[in-house]
C-alpha positions in Angstrom: -2.0 21.8 58.1 -4.2 19.8 55.5 -3.0 21.6 52.9 0.7 20.8 53.3 -0.3 17.4 53.6 -2.2 17.4 50.0 0.7 18.9 48.6 3.6 16.6 50.1 0.9 13.8 48.7 1.3 15.6 45.5 4.9 15.7 45.3 5.4 12.0 46.5 2.9 11.0 43.9 4.8 13.3 41.2 8.3 11.4 41.9 6.5 8.0 41.8 5.0 8.8 38.4 8.3 10.2 37.3 10.4 7.3 38.2 7.9 4.9 36.6 8.2 6.9 33.4 12.1 6.3 33.5 11.6 2.7 34.4 9.3 2.2 31.2 11.6 4.1 29.1 14.5 2.0 30.1 12.5 -1.4 29.5 11.4 -0.1 26.2 14.6 0.9 25.0 16.5 -2.8 25.7 14.5 -4.8 23.2 15.2 -7.6 24.7 13.4 -10.9 23.8 10.4 -10.1 25.9 6.9 -9.5 23.7 7.7 -6.0 23.1 10.1 -3.6 21.8 11.3 -0.7 19.7 12.2 3.0 20.2 10.6 6.4 20.4 7.4 8.0 22.1 4.5 5.8 22.9 0.9 6.4 23.0 -1.5 6.1 20.4 0.6 8.1 17.6 1.2 11.2 16.1 5.2 11.5 17.0 4.9 13.8 19.9 7.2 16.3 19.7 10.1 14.7 17.6 10.4 15.6 14.1 10.3 12.8 12.0 13.4 12.9 9.2 12.8 14.1 5.6 13.2 11.1 2.9 16.3 12.8 1.9 17.5 12.6 5.3 16.3 9.2 6.3 18.3 7.3 3.2 21.4 9.1 4.1 21.3 6.3 6.9 23.3 3.3 6.8 21.1 0.5 4.7 21.5 -3.3 4.6 20.2 -6.0 2.5 19.6 -7.8 5.7 15.8 -7.3 4.9 15.8 -9.6 2.0 14.5 -13.8 2.3 17.3 -16.0 1.6 15.3 -18.9 2.4 11.2 -18.7 2.0 9.3 -20.4 4.3 5.7 -22.3 3.4 3.3 -22.0 6.3 6.6 -23.6 9.2 6.5 -19.7 10.0 3.7 -17.1 9.6 1.9 -13.8 10.6 0.1 -10.8 10.2 0.0 -7.2 11.8 -2.9 -6.1 13.8 -3.4 -3.4 11.3 -2.2 -2.3 8.0 -0.8 1.0 9.4 0.6 2.8 12.3 0.5 6.3 13.2 4.5 6.9 13.9 4.9 6.9 17.8 2.1 4.5 18.0 2.1 0.5 18.5 1.4 -2.1 16.3 0.8 -5.7 17.4 2.5 -8.9 15.1 0.1 -12.2 15.6 2.9 -15.2 14.5 2.5 -18.7 14.2 5.2 -21.4 14.0 6.2 -24.8 14.1 9.5 -23.9 15.5 9.8 -23.5 19.1 11.4 -20.0 18.5 12.4 -17.5 16.3 13.5 -14.0 15.9 12.2 -10.9 14.5 13.7 -8.2 13.1 11.9 -4.7 11.4 13.7 -2.7 8.5 12.0 0.4 7.0 11.9 0.0 2.9 13.5 3.3 0.3 16.8 3.5 -1.2 19.6 3.8 1.2 22.3 3.7 -1.4 20.6 0.8 -3.4 20.3 -1.5 -0.3 16.7 -1.3 -0.1 16.4 -1.3 3.5 17.1 -0.2 6.8 17.1 -1.8 10.2 14.9 0.1 13.0 15.0 -2.9 15.6 17.4 -5.4 15.9 16.8 -9.2 15.8 14.6 -10.5 19.1 14.6 -14.0 20.4 10.7 -15.1 20.4 9.4 -18.4 21.8 7.4 -19.8 19.0 3.2 -20.7 19.1 1.5 -22.8 16.5 -1.6 -20.3 16.8 -5.1 -22.1 16.0 -6.1 -22.4 11.9 -9.4 -20.4 11.1 -12.6 -22.6 9.6 -13.7 -21.1 6.2 -17.3 -20.1 6.2 -18.8 -22.2 3.8 -21.3 -19.7 2.4 -19.1 -16.5 1.8 -15.4 -18.4 1.9 -14.1 -15.9 4.6 -11.3 -17.2 6.5 -10.6 -15.0 9.8 -7.9 -15.4 12.1 -8.7 -14.7 15.8 -4.5 -15.5 16.9 -2.8 -13.7 20.0 -0.3 -11.2 19.9 3.2 -12.6 19.6 5.3 -9.2 20.0 4.3 -5.2 20.3 6.4 -3.1 18.4 6.3 0.5 19.9 7.5 2.9 16.7 9.4 6.2 17.6 8.4 9.3 17.2 11.3 9.9 15.1 10.8 7.1 12.8 10.4 8.2 9.3 6.6 7.2 7.6 7.0 4.6 5.0 7.0 1.0 4.3 8.0 -1.6 6.6 8.5 -4.7 6.4 9.1 -7.0 9.9 11.2 -10.4 9.1 10.6 -13.5 11.1 13.0 -16.2 10.9 13.0 -19.7 12.6 15.9 -20.7 14.6 16.1 -24.3 13.9 15.8 -23.9 10.3 16.1 -20.2 9.2 12.9 -20.2 7.3 11.4 -16.8 6.7 8.4 -14.9 6.4 7.5 -10.8 6.4 4.8 -9.1 7.5 3.7 -5.6 5.9 2.9 -2.5 7.3 3.2 1.1 6.9 4.0 3.7 9.1 2.1 6.9 8.2 2.3 10.4 9.3 -0.6 12.1 9.9 0.9 15.6 11.3 3.5 16.5 8.6 3.2 18.3 5.5 4.8 16.9 2.7 4.7 17.6 -1.2 3.8 13.9 -1.8 1.4 11.4 0.0 2.2 7.4 -1.5 -1.0 5.2 -0.9 -0.6 1.6 -0.3 -3.3 -0.4 -1.8 -3.9 -2.8 1.3 -7.6 -3.7 0.1 -6.2 -4.7 -3.4 -3.3 -7.0 -1.5 -6.4 -8.8 0.6 -8.3 -9.3 -2.4 -5.5 -11.2 -4.0 -4.5 -13.0 -1.0 -5.5 -16.6 -0.9 -3.9 -17.7 2.4 -6.9 -19.9 4.5 -7.7 -21.1 0.8 -9.7 -18.0 -0.5 -8.9 -15.0 -2.4 -11.7 -12.8 -4.4 -10.4 -14.9 -7.6 -11.3 -18.2 -8.7 -7.6 -19.1 -9.9 -6.0 -19.6 -6.7 -8.9 -20.5 -4.5 -10.1 -23.5 -3.6 -12.0 -25.5 -6.1 -11.6 -22.6 -8.0 -14.5 -20.9 -6.2 -13.6 -17.1 -5.3 -14.7 -16.2 -1.6 -17.3 -13.3 -1.8 -15.5 -11.8 1.8 -11.9 -11.7 2.7 -10.5 -10.4 5.8 -7.8 -8.3 6.9 -6.6 -10.7 9.7 -4.5 -13.2 8.2 -0.9 -13.6 6.8 -0.4 -12.4 3.2 0.5 -16.0 1.0 2.5 -13.0 -0.8 3.6 -12.4 -4.7 7.2 -12.3 -4.9 7.8 -13.3 -0.9 6.2 -15.1 1.5 4.0 -12.2 3.7 4.5 -9.4 1.3 1.4 -8.9 0.1 2.1 -7.1 -2.9 4.7 -4.9 -2.1 7.6 -6.4 -4.1 5.6 -6.7 -7.2 4.2 -3.7 -7.8 5.2 -0.7 -5.2 9.0 -1.3 -4.1 10.4 -0.3 -7.5 8.9 3.0 -7.2 9.4 3.2 -3.7 13.0 3.4 -4.4 13.0 5.4 -7.1 11.3 8.4 -5.3 13.7 7.8 -2.1 16.4 7.4 -4.1 15.9 11.1 -5.4 14.8 12.4 -1.9 11.3 13.4 -2.9 9.3 14.9 0.0 6.7 12.3 0.5 4.6 10.5 3.5 3.0 7.1 3.3 -0.9 6.1 3.6 -3.1 3.3 3.0 -6.9 2.5 1.8 -7.8 2.2 5.2 -6.8 6.4 6.1 -8.6 7.1 3.0 -11.6 5.0 3.4 -11.9 6.6 6.8 -11.7 9.8 5.7 -8.5 11.0 8.1 -6.5 12.0 5.5 -5.7 16.0 5.5 -5.3 16.7 2.0 -4.6 20.1 2.5 -1.2 19.2 3.8 -0.3 17.8 0.2 0.3 18.9 -3.2 -0.3 15.4 -4.4 -1.9 12.0 -3.8 -0.2 9.5 -6.1 0.0 6.0 -6.2 2.3 3.0 -8.0 1.2 -0.1 -7.1 -2.1 -1.9 -7.9 -5.0 -0.4 -6.5 -8.0 -2.2 -8.1 -10.6 -2.3 -5.4 -11.9 0.7 -4.0 -15.1 1.7 -1.5 -17.3 4.5 -2.3 -15.9 6.5 0.5 -12.5 6.3 -1.0 -14.0 7.4 -4.3 -15.7 10.2 -2.6 -12.3 11.1 -0.6 -10.3 11.4 -3.3 -12.9 13.2 -5.8 -13.3 15.7 -3.3 -9.0 15.9 -2.9 -9.2 16.7 -6.7 -11.9 19.0 -6.2 -10.5 20.8 -3.5 -7.4 21.4 -5.7 -4.9 18.7 -4.8 -2.8 17.1 -7.6 -3.6 13.1 -8.1 -0.8 10.8 -9.9 -2.1 7.1 -11.1 1.2 5.8 -11.7 0.0 2.5 -12.9 -3.5 0.3 -14.5 -6.6 -1.1 -13.7 -7.0 1.4 -10.5 -10.2 1.7 -9.2 -12.4 -0.8 -11.0 -14.2 -2.7 -8.3 -16.5 -1.2 -6.1 -16.1 -2.9 -2.2 -17.6 -2.8 1.0 -16.3 -3.2 4.5 -17.9 -5.3 7.3 -16.9 -5.6 10.7 -14.6 -8.8 11.9 -16.5 -11.8 12.0 -14.6 -12.4 15.4 -14.2 -9.5 17.2 -16.7 -7.3 15.5 -14.1 -4.6 15.0 -14.9 -2.3 12.3 -13.8 -2.4 8.6 -11.7 -5.9 9.0 -13.7 -7.6 6.2 -13.2 -6.8 2.3 -16.6 -7.6 0.8 -17.3 -8.0 -3.2 -19.8 -10.2 -4.7 -18.8 -9.2 -8.2 -22.4 -9.4 -9.6 -25.6 -7.3 -8.5 -27.7 -10.6 -9.0 -26.2 -12.0 -5.9 -25.3 -8.9 -3.6 -28.2 -8.5 -1.2 -27.2 -4.6 -0.9 -28.4 -4.4 -4.8 -32.2 -5.0 -3.9 -32.6 -1.9 -2.1 -32.9 1.6 -3.9 -31.1 2.8 -0.7 -27.8 0.7 -0.6 -27.7 0.1 -4.5 -24.9 2.4 -4.9 -22.9 0.2 -2.5 -23.3 -2.4 -4.5 -20.0 -4.7 -5.4 -19.8 -4.9 -9.3 -17.7 -3.0 -11.4 -17.7 1.1 -11.3 -18.9 1.4 -14.7 -22.1 -1.6 -14.3 -25.4 -1.0 -12.9 -26.7 0.0 -10.5 -23.4 1.6 -10.0 -23.1 3.5 -13.1 -20.3 5.7 -12.5 -17.5 5.0 -14.9 -14.1 5.6 -12.8 -12.8 7.6 -16.1 -14.3 10.6 -14.6 -12.0 10.5 -11.7 -8.7 9.2 -13.5 -8.8 10.0 -17.1 -9.1 6.8 -18.4 -10.0 3.3 -17.5 -9.3 -0.3 -17.4 -9.5 -2.1 -21.0 -7.8 -5.2 -20.9 -4.9 -7.6 -19.7 -1.9 -7.5 -21.6 -0.8 -11.1 -23.7 2.4 -9.2 -23.8 4.5 -6.4 -22.8 4.2 -3.8 -25.3 6.0 -0.3 -26.4 4.8 3.0 -24.8 4.3 5.2 -28.4 4.2 8.8 -28.1 1.1 10.6 -29.9 1.8 14.4 -28.6 5.7 15.0 -28.2 4.7 18.9 -27.5 2.8 18.0 -23.9 4.8 18.9 -21.1 4.8 15.3 -20.1 7.5 14.6 -22.3 9.8 17.3 -21.7 13.5 16.7 -21.8 12.9 13.3 -23.0 14.1 13.6 -26.5 10.5 11.3 -27.6 9.1 12.8 -30.4 5.6 11.7 -32.2 5.4 7.6 -32.6 8.6 7.4 -30.7 8.8 3.9 -29.1 9.8 3.1 -25.4 10.4 -0.7 -25.1 8.4 -3.3 -23.2 6.9 -0.6 -20.3 3.3 -1.2 -20.8 2.7 -4.4 -19.3 0.5 -6.3 -16.9 -3.0 -4.2 -17.2 -3.9 -1.2 -19.2 -6.4 1.6 -19.6 -8.0 3.3 -22.1 -9.9 6.4 -22.8 -13.6 4.9 -23.1 -15.4 8.2 -23.7 -16.0 8.5 -20.5 -13.6 11.3 -19.6 -13.6 15.3 -18.9 -14.1 17.1 -21.9 -10.3 18.9 -21.7 -8.8 15.2 -21.7 -5.2 15.1 -23.1 -4.2 12.1 -24.2 -0.4 12.2 -25.2 0.3 8.1 -25.7 -1.5 6.0 -27.7 0.2 2.6 -27.3 -0.9 -0.4 -29.4 -1.1 -3.8 -27.2 -2.7 -6.8 -27.7 -4.7 -8.0 -24.4 -6.3 -11.5 -23.8 -9.7 -11.8 -22.5 -11.4 -15.4 -22.1 -8.6 -17.1 -24.3 -9.4 -14.6 -27.4 -6.8 -11.9 -27.8 -8.0 -8.4 -29.2 -5.9 -4.9 -30.5 -6.6 -1.9 -28.4 -4.6 1.4 -27.2 -3.1 2.1 -23.7 -4.0 5.3 -23.8 -1.9 7.8 -21.1 -3.7 10.9 -20.3 -3.8 14.0 -18.0 -6.8 16.7 -17.4 -6.8 19.8 -15.3 -10.2 19.9 -13.3 -12.0 23.1 -12.4 -10.0 23.3 -9.3 -6.7 23.6 -10.9 -5.6 20.1 -9.7 -3.7 17.8 -12.7 -4.8 14.2 -13.0 -2.5 11.8 -14.4 -3.2 8.4 -15.3 0.0 6.2 -16.5 -2.4 3.4 -17.9 0.0 0.4 -17.4 0.0 -1.3 -14.1 3.7 -2.0 -14.2 5.0 1.4 -14.6 6.8 1.2 -11.9 9.2 -1.7 -13.3 10.8 1.1 -15.5 11.7 3.2 -12.7 14.0 0.9 -10.6 14.9 -2.6 -11.5 15.3 -4.1 -8.0 12.0 -6.2 -8.2 11.3 -6.7 -11.9 13.8 -9.2 -12.2 11.4 -11.6 -10.3 9.1 -11.9 -13.3 11.2 -10.8 -16.2 14.2 -8.9 -17.5 14.1 -5.3 -16.3 12.6 -2.9 -18.5 14.4 0.6 -16.5 13.8 3.7 -19.3 15.7 7.3 -18.5 12.3 8.0 -20.4 9.9 6.5 -18.0 12.1 8.3 -15.1 12.0 11.6 -17.1 8.2 11.5 -17.5 7.6 10.8 -14.0 9.4 13.7 -12.4 7.8 15.8 -15.2 4.6 14.7 -14.1 5.5 15.3 -9.9 7.1 18.7 -10.9 4.0 19.7 -12.7 2.3 19.1 -9.2 4.9 21.3 -7.7 7.2 18.9 -6.0 10.8 19.0 -6.4 13.5 16.4 -5.7 16.2 16.7 -3.1 19.0 15.4 -5.8 
């Protein structure tokens, strides 16, 4: 009798649990004006059993230009995500402050989509506006960290494609708009390419609250030595975009336009060591990944030594070493980016057990580990004006099907910051382009060469270095018009294709 009663109780419990699951699913699917929404599987991410679309399949879906900001806010509405990334199927919080009584929130995945550049994955929801408490600045370090409450919880779908995403918040009374940028990762799916979004560099340049890691945009022209992930981005092209629109989006559009098999990650995963590099043929980046922790460098070096190809379609990468510290308001790990820029002021430099973590340039003492040992070239100046790419080894596979010859010029595609061979590369380093350029430092002009390089590691991995920070501007013209006339180049598109195919990847179209 007791056994039968137990079975009946378990049956009732099962039916009640099933009813609750169905009710929860129905509520999540409504996408109403509450504090959470979205679609797909819940939990901590990983996507459940729903396979995500490939990049090619994703970009066959209906796109929209509604993701674009038409009336930029200046602090009237702003926000940030609870983390730079979320695994597909997981949840992420948006923390938003506004002077308006209400606003709408819509979420887009960025890609090609027939040239429209984005696809809506969450229709607009209307939320009640709240003006959140503004943080105070630490007078010693310059740290500014928000302690805001969540305004909306987004449930990503297990069927969502990995990628760069923008949440667009719009005030209902004035139509002022801002972005919140985040990445949906996919740690379980194998793909040819893994594209990294450099959030730590985004934060280094972010002066929200009055301080960045730079003098030029910090209050009193005094840089902070610590910046927090927990604050909105002022943005460079548009409010809240971090550095996505200026340096990453053109390459993302190019790659997705041609259907490269690709998933996305961020500095967070690279630092944590959670990336399973055996799932990918190559790790690539096209943004501005200037700031690296020791863990990030160790993990990418191990990936190369394990046979994963590396593609750096940029310049001035892996320049500064940083450390991560917990949040100052919640003690959550790895929420604060630390960079003193000087061994004389960095407390870790005073101990032999921690001096390898000193936040100086990788090439400087006491770290003394030039980044060229990984990259193939290393930072050698900020360009005074854009320069031509000049071919020096047209016989290289890098230039196959470009029609370029030794001495050929590709106009104005070496831009921003550049890298050179400074003598710390591997013995088998190949320099395939040497581009004369004028760089500026402290108001003085210098003549230097930007060196495009590649080498093969003992593991067989190929490492390619473009040595131009704005390489992506030569791939797609959409974003670059914000800064200067587009320099889209068929030659640069072909070079990029050659490198990715050398890595073993193939485009769908």
